[in-house]
N, C-alpha and C positions, 0 to 999 in steps of 0.2 A: 583159198588164197584171196586177200583182200582185192577188192576191185581197184583199178587205177584211177586215181581222182580225174584224170582227164577224161576217162572213160565214163566216170560217173557224171560228170558235167555234159558229157557229150550224149548222155541219155536223153536230154531234152532236145527236142526237134529243133533244127536249125531255124526252121521256118517260124516257130514259136518264139525262139530267143530273138529273132530279127524283129518280131512283131512287137515284143515287149520292149526293146530298145527304142523302137520308134514311138511306142506309146509314151515312154519316159521323156523322150525329147519334145514330143508334142505337148506333154503336160508342162514342161519347163516353158516352152515357147508361148503356150497359152497363158501362163501365170505372168510371164513378162509382158505379154500384150495387154493384160488387164491393167497393169500398172501404167502402161504407156497409152492407155485409152485417152480420148480427149476429155471425158467426164472427170477422170482422176487428176489429169493435168490442170483442168480448169479449177477443181477444188483446191489443189495445191497453190495455185496462183493466188486465188481469193484469200486463202489463210495468210499468205505472205503479205498481201496488200492490207489485210485487216491489222495485222501486227504493225505494219508501218505506219498506218493511220493512228493507231493507239499511241505509238511512240511519238509521233509528231504532236499529237493533242496533249500528251504529257509535257513535251518541251514548251508548247505554246502556254500551258498553264503556269509552268515555272517562270517563263519570261514575264507573263502578265503580272504575277505576284511580285517579282523583283522590280517591275517598272512602277507598280503602285507604291511599293516601299521606298524607293528612290524619290518618287514624286512627293510623297507626304514629307520626306526628309528635307528635300531642297525647295518645295513649294507648298508649304503647309496651308496657306490661305486658300488654295484652289480646292483642297479636300475638306475644308471645315464645314460644319453643319450650319448654314446660315440661320437657322431657327434658334440656335442658342448663342445669345450675344457674347458670352464669355469665350466662346471659341473664336471670336473675331477680335476682341480686345480685352486685355488684362485689365481687371478691376481690383484695387487694393482692398476693398471691403466687399467682395462678391459674395461672401458668406452671409451678409446681411440681407440679401435679396432672396426673400422666401415668397413664393407666389401662392395665391389662393383665388378661387372663383367665388365672386360675391355680387349681389344685386346692388347697382349704383343707380340712385334716383336722380335723373337729370330733369324731371318735370318741372314745369313752371311753378307750380304750388307746392313743391316739396319743402320741407322744413328740415333744419338741422341746426346745431348750435353756433355755426358760423353765419347764418343768413338772417338778413332782416335788418332793421334800423339798429344802430349801435346802442347798446345798453352796457351796463357793468359786466354782465355775465358774458356777452359776446366779446367784449374786449378782453376779458380774462382768458378765454379760449384762445384768442390770437396771441396774447401775450405768452401764454404757455407754449404755443406753437412756434413762436418766434423769438424765444428768450435768449438765443445766441449760444446755446450749448451744443452746437453742431459743427464747430470748426475742428477738424481733425488734425492730428499731428501724424504724418505719413513719412515712413522711413524712406531714405534716398533710394534704396534698391528698388521699392515699389514705384517711386516716381519715374525711375528709369524704365521700368517694365511698362508703364502707362505712357511713356514718351511725353512726359510733362515736366514743366518747371514751375517753381514757386519760391516764396521767400522762406529762408532758412531760419529756424529758431535760434535765439541767442543763449540758450541754456547748455550748450555744448553737447546736445544729444545728437546733432546732425539731422534732425527731423525737419520736415517742411510743413507749412500750412496749407490745408485744402479743406473746401466745403463742397459736400455732395450738391450738384447743380439743382436739385429738386428744392433746396431751401432757398435758393435765390428766386426760383419761380414763386414760391409762397410770399417771399419779400415783395415781389412785384404785385401779386394779387392783394396783399395787405395794404400797400400803397394805393393802389386804385380804389380800394375800399375806403380808405381815410379821404382821399380826395373827393370822393362822392358824398361825404357826409361832413362838410365843414362845420355844420351846426353843433356837431359833437366834438370834433377834433381841432376845431379852429383852422385858420388859413395857415398853409405851409409856410415856413420861414423863407423857403426859396422864392416865394412869390408866384404869380399867375404864370409867367413865362417858363419857370422851372417845372411847375405842375403839368404843363402841356407837354414840355420836352420830355419829362420823366414818364409821364403816362404813354406817350407814343413809344419810348423804349420798351416799357414793360408790355405792352399789347404785342409788339412785335417779338419779343422774346417768348411769350406765350404762344404766339403763332408758330414759331420755330419748334417749340416744345410739343405742341399737338401734332405737328407734321412729322416729328421725328418718332414719336412713340405711339401714334395712331389711335390705339385702343382696339379691343376685340369685340366690342358690343354692336348692336344694331338698333336703329330707330325703326319702329314699326307704326302701324295706324289702326285707328278704331273709328267706328261709327257712333255719333251722338244723336240722342233724340231731338236735341235743339239745334243741330247744325247739319246742313247738308253736305258740306266738304268733309273729307276725311280729317280726323284729328290726330296729330302725331303723339306717339308714346315713346318718350325717350328714357324710360326706366328699363335698364337692360342688364344682363348678366356680363360682367367683365372679368377677365384674367388680371388681377391686381397684385401689385406688391403688398405684402402684409404690412401696412404702414406702422402699426403699433410695434411690431418686432423690428422693422427697419429703424425706426426712430430710437428704440431702446438700445440697439446695438450701436448706433452712431453716437448717441450721448454717452454711452459707456466708454467710448474711445476717444471722446472730444476733450478739448481744452475747456476747463470751467468757464461758464459765462462771465463770472467776475474778473477772471484774469484777461479775458478779451476785451473787457470794458476798461480795465485799469492799465492794460498792457504790462501788468506785473511791475509798474512803476519803472518802466525802462528796461526790464530784463526779459521780455518776451521776444522782441525783435528789434534789429538796429538798422537804420538806413546807412548804406555804404558811404553816403556823402555828409548827411545831417546827423547821423548818430542815433543813440537809443530813442525809441518812440514812446511817448507818455499819453496819459489819458487826455490831457489838454490838447494834444495835437489832433484830436477829432475835429476840432473847430478851426485847424489851420490846414485847410485842403490844398492850398497853393502857396508855395514859398517863392521868393525871388530867385531867379537863376544866378 
């Protein structure tokens, strides 16, 4: 006859069963006490804080990026690279400015095709440099971007006249050179008072130009066998505009020199009060009001 299940279970001593139950409860309590220990609680809290810090850093990065984007959009001048002039001001011919490093000889005894007492060859160099083929026609949109105004052409193009400022500085240098050699060029038609006034104007222009563009070279010194004091060396490497490239680009976009001289017989520009400008008007600087 099969044994009664209750009897089967009862075959286990009550003391042993009671002890096993206590052991199970103790095991559960011990495992609970492990998760409730200070070390585990500290580790859990640290993990939560780390997660919170990561989230906060992520939010900070997002806000920083948004702030920079908004700043660039509304205040572009603040974020511009001051070392690049075209980030500061638009230039209609900025592609003509190509830079190179070259040795520039500023020394007292240096020689070049423009230096020395005037002769036919030197005058030819100056004439080629100053022949007038550097007056540009600039579109109205570019004039607005440069925040400049000028005289509009009369050919219906809507373009305006403008000359890169470097050519005006060359004009000043050439006039100072002419005034310094009246034996070759003769006395200026403006007379002595005009020569002084014009020279002062040109020297001041060149001072402005130098202080604006500064240059990147250095004057150094050397010892001479025949001199106790240090001797200046002003031949130096400079970061220069490639003049040949710049000049060729300007002339390619410029109004022909003959047109500037003849004013296209009244078809180049027109004064709003006095009408078309002709070649002979070069000699009529001032008209009665």
